[in-house]
Every structure is written in structure tokens, then in C-alpha cells.
N, C-alpha and C positions, 0 to 999 in steps of 0.2 A: 115780349120774346120775340128774338129775332131768326127766325126760319133759316133752314138749310140754303145755303146759294154757291153758286161756283162760278168762276170766271177761267174761260178756257184761253190760253197763251199758244197761238201758233208760230214756226218759225218763218222763215223765206218762202214767200208765197207768192210766183209770179209765172204768166203764159209765156210759152215758147210758139215757134210759129206753128207746130204740128198740133197746137192743140186751141189755137187760135177761137177756133170757130165756137168750140165746145166751152170756153170761155165768156164769145158774146153770147151764146144762149144760157149761158148760167145753169149748164146741162150737169145737175147735182152728181145722179146716177154712175155718170159716166166719169167724172173727174174725180171723185172722192168718197163713192158706193157709200151703201145703206149706213155701215157701221159708227164710219165718222161724220156723216150727217145726223144721224142720231145723235152723235156726242155733242155737235155744235148745238144743236136743237136745244137738248139739255140745258144749256148753259144760261146762265143770266146776262153773261156781257162776256163779247168774245173780240182776240186781239191780234192780229197776224202783221208781219213784217213785210210790208209791199216794196220788194226789190229790184229796183226800176222807177224806170219814168213811163204813166200814160198818156199817150198824144199822140195826135194824129198829123203833128207839123215838127217832125224832130229836127233840133238843132244840132250840131259838134259838140263834142267834148272831145279835147286835145287829150289822148290818155293810151295806155298799152292795154290790152285786155280786152274782152268782149264789154260793147255797149248793146246797153239793155233796155228797149224799152219794147212798147204794144200798144195796140189804137184804143182808143177811152173806150170803145164798147165791152171791153173785157174787163171793166168795173161789172158787169151784168154778175159775175159768178159770184165775188167779193157779197156782192148783197144777195145774192140766192143763199151763199154759206153763211148769211146773219153775220156778217162782220161787221161790229161797230166802232172798230175804234183800229187805224193802222200805223204805224210808225215808219217812218220816214227818215230817220237819220241814219245813212246808213252809205256804200262807197258806188251805189249806181243810182242814185236820186239824179245826179246830173248828168246821167248819159248821154241825155238827148239836149245838153245844151238847157240856157236860161228857161226857156219857153214849156222846155218838157217838166222842169217842177211847177212852174206856173199851172200849169196844162193839168198837170195830178193832183194839185191841189182843191183845183176848180170842180174836177169829175168825181171828187170825194165828196165834197162841199155839194154838188148837187144830187149823188146818190143818196144823199143823207147822213154820210161814214164819217164820223170825226178822226179826225189825224194832227200829228203832231213830228216834229223833229225837221223841220225843214222850212226853209224861208230866208230873207237876209240877213243881214246879221241884225238888224233891227227891230225884225218882226217874229224871228223865228218861234213857235210854240214849245218852250221845254218840258210843258207838263201839261196833262189833262188831269182834271180829276171829276170823277163819276161815284155815283151816288146808288147804293144797292141797300134795302130795307134799311136808312139810316146809316148803313154803314159808310163811312167816307175812306177812296180809295184813290191813291196819288198814282197816276202811270207816269211815269220818266224815262225820255227817249235819245241815248247821246251816240256817239260815234267816233272812230277814230281817225283822224286825219287820213286822208288817202286824195282822191280826185275830186274832193266833196265841199272845199272851204267855201264857206258864202263870203261875201262882201256887202257895202252901203249900198250898193245898185244893182246886186247880182247874189241868186238864190243860194241856197248852199246847205247843207246840213252842219244840225249843230255839233259840236266839236267838243273833244275832252278837256278840259282844262280844271284841272283838280280843285284848286283853290274856289274855280266858281259853282263846279258841280256841289262839292261838298256842301256850299255854305247852301247853295238851291236845295239840296237834300234838308238841313237843317231848316230852314226856314218853312218847307210843305210838311215837314214833321208836323207843325204847328195844328194845321189845320186839318189833318185826314186821321186816320186811323192804322191806315195801312199802304208801305209804298211799295210798288213794285219799277225796277229798273230796268228796262230794255236796252244792254250795252251793245251797239254791232262793231264787234272787234275781237282781238284774240288770233291766234295761230293757225289759220286754215290747214285743214287736216292732221289737225295734232288733237290727241285726246285728253291732253292735262291743262292746268292755265299755265304760259310763262310765270317767270316771277313778278313782273312786273305786273301783269292781268291780276294773280293773286292777289297781290297789295293794294291795286284801286278798287279790289271788290272789298276786301275788308276795311279799307276808307269809307268807301260810300255805305258798309253797314255802319260803321262807327258813329257816322253824320246822319244815322235815319233810316236805311234802306231795310226792309224788311225780307225780299227779294231780289236779286240781282242775277240777271238770265243773260249768258252771251253765247250771242248770234252770231253770225259770218263765218264762223269756220266751217260749215260745210262738212261736219260731223259728229257725231255725238260722242260727247267726251266723260266726264267726270262730274261729281257731286261732294259738297259739303255743309255742314253745318256751320257756322261760324254765330255764335254770338245770341245763340237762336234762330236767326237770318236764312234763309234756304239760298243758296249759291251753285249755279249751274253754267260749270265752263262748259259749252256746246250743244247747244239744244238739236243741234243738225238740221235738213232742210224739211219745209213741210211737202209742199210740190212745187219744185225749182231746178229743172234739169238743165244746167248750164253745160255740165259734164258729168260722165258718168262711172264710175267706179265703186269701190269698196266704202268708201267713204259717203258718198254722198245717195246711195237709195236707201239709206236709215234716216230716222229722224225722231223727236219726242215733241207728243203734243202735251204741254201741262196741265192739268185740271186742279186750279186751286178751290177747294173749296174750305167753307166758311160753314164754324156751327157755333152760335151764341160770341159770334166774333174771334172763337180760335179755329186759324188755320191749317189745312194738312193736304199736302202736295201729292197727288198722285200721275203719276206717269204712264202715257199709253205711247206704245211704239206704232212707228207707220213705217209703211216702206213704198218707194216707188216702184211703179208698176209701166214700161213705157213711158206714158206723157201722161199718167194719171196717180194717185198717191191711193193704198189702201190701208185698212186697218192690219196689222199684224196679228194673228191671231194665238201664235205662240206666245207673246208679249215675254222672250228671255231675255232677262237684266242681268246674266251672270257674269258677262264681260264688263259690264257697267258698273256693276257691283265690284269687283273687284279693283278696277283701277281706281274707283271712289276709296275703297279701301286705305291704299296706298297715297290719298291727299295729306296726310300731315306726314311725309317723310322729304324733307325738302331735300336732301340729297340725292333719293331717289327723282325727286321730280328734276332737279337740275342735271344729272345725267340723260334722263329722256331729253330732255330740251337742248341740252348740247348734242345728241346724237344728231336729233334731226335739222339742226342748223346745219350740221356737219355735215349734211345730207342735201340742202338744199343749196351750199354754199356754191357750188360751180356754177348755176343760172347766171349769178349775181355775178361773178368772176368771168363769165364772156359776155355778159353787158358790157362790163365793165372796159374791156378792152376796144370794145368798138368794133367797126367792120375789120374783118381778116378771111380774105377768101379762103386760105391755106386751112385756115380750123372748120370754115364749112365744109369744105370737101374732106378733111378728116374726119367731120364728125358724122357723115354720110355712111362711114364705113366703120368707125368704130368712137362714138360718144364718151366712152371710159377712157380710151388713150386721148383721146382730143382734152378731156377736161385734167387729167394727169398733166398734161403737154402746157394746156393753160395754166394752171397754180405753177410747174414748176418756172413757167416766164415771167415770173412776179419777184422780183428779190425782197428780200425781209423788208428792207427801209420802206420799196413801196408800200408792202400790206399794213406796215405799222402809221406809213402816213394817210393810207385808206380810214384804216380804223381811228386814228387820231380826226381825220374831218369827219367820221360816222358821229364820234362822241361829244368833239367838241360845239356847243352853241354857238360859238361863237362862226367857226370853219361851216358848219352845216347851213346857218343863216346864209354865209356867202356864198357856197355852192347853190343853194336854194334859189336865191335871187340871180347868180348868173345864169343856171341853164335856163329858168324862165326868160330871160331877156336873150339869149343867143337861141334857143326857140322861137320868140318872136322874130328875132332877125332872120330866119330861116323860113320861115313862113311862106309856102308857095314853091319853095325846092324840093327834091328829094334825096335831100343829104341827110 
């Protein structure tokens, strides 16, 4: 007879300069507090997403946005928390260049912590299988395409390709009793799944997944059960203070409990306080439950996503315009007026052409290859 056992799955966990020292010393009391530490200690297996590179010799990744890396000594906090496995398929694993990826995998190996989701194109480990009381659990890790593509001799993250992923899950299902998929993707700061994300999650369940968790969104989203499988669209951060607002201050730690092989999902709400994380004593899931109750309302989901995208569009239109000193000056005094002005500066034909360039596989491939070539030509300049 199998006794009850549990698996803990935490979201994004990564040090920042203000808590490097606490990570170096593995200061559990400061970083996680007694309740979170006890929760992790009670589990039979513990998983987290390592959102960046652990390296003492960071290289360069040409990208926009923050580059996340930390000293290798910060691995001590992962060890102190009892982390058994780190998922590495994410958008920041290549932030310190190829050396950063290799250093991260090595320091985890040296610390006795399993990992998956990163490597070069022929060596990426896409799943691990761990055994608890003769119960075989498969952990699968995949990310959306960002700055993280691997090559033949260039490490990166394992990227989502539906045919590959679904085939992998079908084969993995033959070898294990339960499959957990950690999907690093979805829409940042959006609490529902996009239509594409929801379709992908359903297809992964159709191929054998029993649980699919979306990380990367930096906010707590919503949940659903599909064909008996548990789907979480937005786990939120665990301890990852890259930016601080209403979205990133809270996260969920998922406790997957098994009794006689039957799974039960228990959620634990945690919140960030400065550069540490604490257990939320209120455990108020009312807003989460309200969102989840509408997950089958496709018209509602589409409207929510459309509204979000319309709000975010000005950022992209500004970037597509390129350098313009007038817009920069106007933006200092009235960002809203600047954004309206930029929108009006595009003709309908130009907007249709941009849309076609993004939609069309042929044109998208041309633009990606052409921009990469142009950036190579511009290396060493400030253009």
C-alpha cells in the first residue's frame, strides 16, 4: 500500500543584488520564513524555476529588457530549501551568454540538484523521471521562443514545437504514472490564458499530461480542469523581484498530494516583502476563484485578451517607429498624447502591412533573418 506523499512546485526563484548575501549563506529564516520552510521540508520532492543564469563569468546576450544572472554561490539557498530539481527552459537562461548556461548546469550538478530544459539543440534534457514510493512521475519543461533559442553549438532553452511536444508526452506517458508539464510562457501581467495558450494546454493534456502549469506571467492567473487534468494559467512569482507592482507581489506554491496514487492539488498563497517571501496567512482565493469560474466563457476570455492587447499596443507602435526626437520630447509631458499621435501617423495600409508581416510565416521568417543580419552589421555602433 502506498503511503501519502507530496510534490512541491514553486514558480520563479532567483536572487537579486539586495539578497545575494542571504542566498550565499542559505539564510532560510530571512528569505522564506518558518512556514514556507516547513512546507518545503514536509514534501517528498521539490521543484522550482531558476529564472536566470548562475555564473561568475557572465557573457553577453544581445536583447532588450533585464539581463538576469547571479553568482554561483547563490545556489546555496536552493540547496537549503531542499530543491530537488530546477527547470531551466525560460526566457532568461541565456542572459549571461553561452557560458552562463553551462555554468548554471554545472553548479546545479555540483550541488546535487537535477535540472532540465536547457542545453544545445542536440543535448537538451526535455524531461526527468523521479520515483516516489514506486510511483513514477515525469516532469517535462518547455518554453516559448524569446531570446533563448539553442543551436548546434550554442546552448539555449527547449522551445515549444507542438508536434515534438505532443509526441514526447505520448511517449513519456508509456513510462510514467503521472506527467507534470512546466510551461514557461503565456502573457505577462494577464490573468487569463490567451486563446493560443489555452489550445496548447488542452493539446498537451490530450497527449498525456496530467498537470500543466504556466509560469513567466509574473502574476496569479486562473485555473481549470480539463479531462481530469489540472491546468494553471499563471502561477505567479515565488521569489523574484524584477519589478514590483500589484501583479508580481504574490504567487502560488502548488502542493501536489498523492494518496493511493490519486492526486489532489493544494494551493498556497505567498507574497513578497521587500527582497524575501512570506506565507500569506489570509489565503484569500476569492478573486482567483471568480476568474477561474469564467474560464469556459470563450467570448469573455477573447474580450479580456483583446482589451489587454489594445492597452499594450502603443508600446509596440512606438518601437516600430524608430528614433524620433519629437515623440521623445512629447512623451515627457504627455505620454497619452504621444501615443495617440503615433497611432495617427500610421496609414491604414501601413497597419495592414505590419499585421500581414507578423501573420505570414514567409514574411515573419524574412523579417527575423533580415533583422538578425542587420544587427550583426551594426555591432559596435550606437545605431
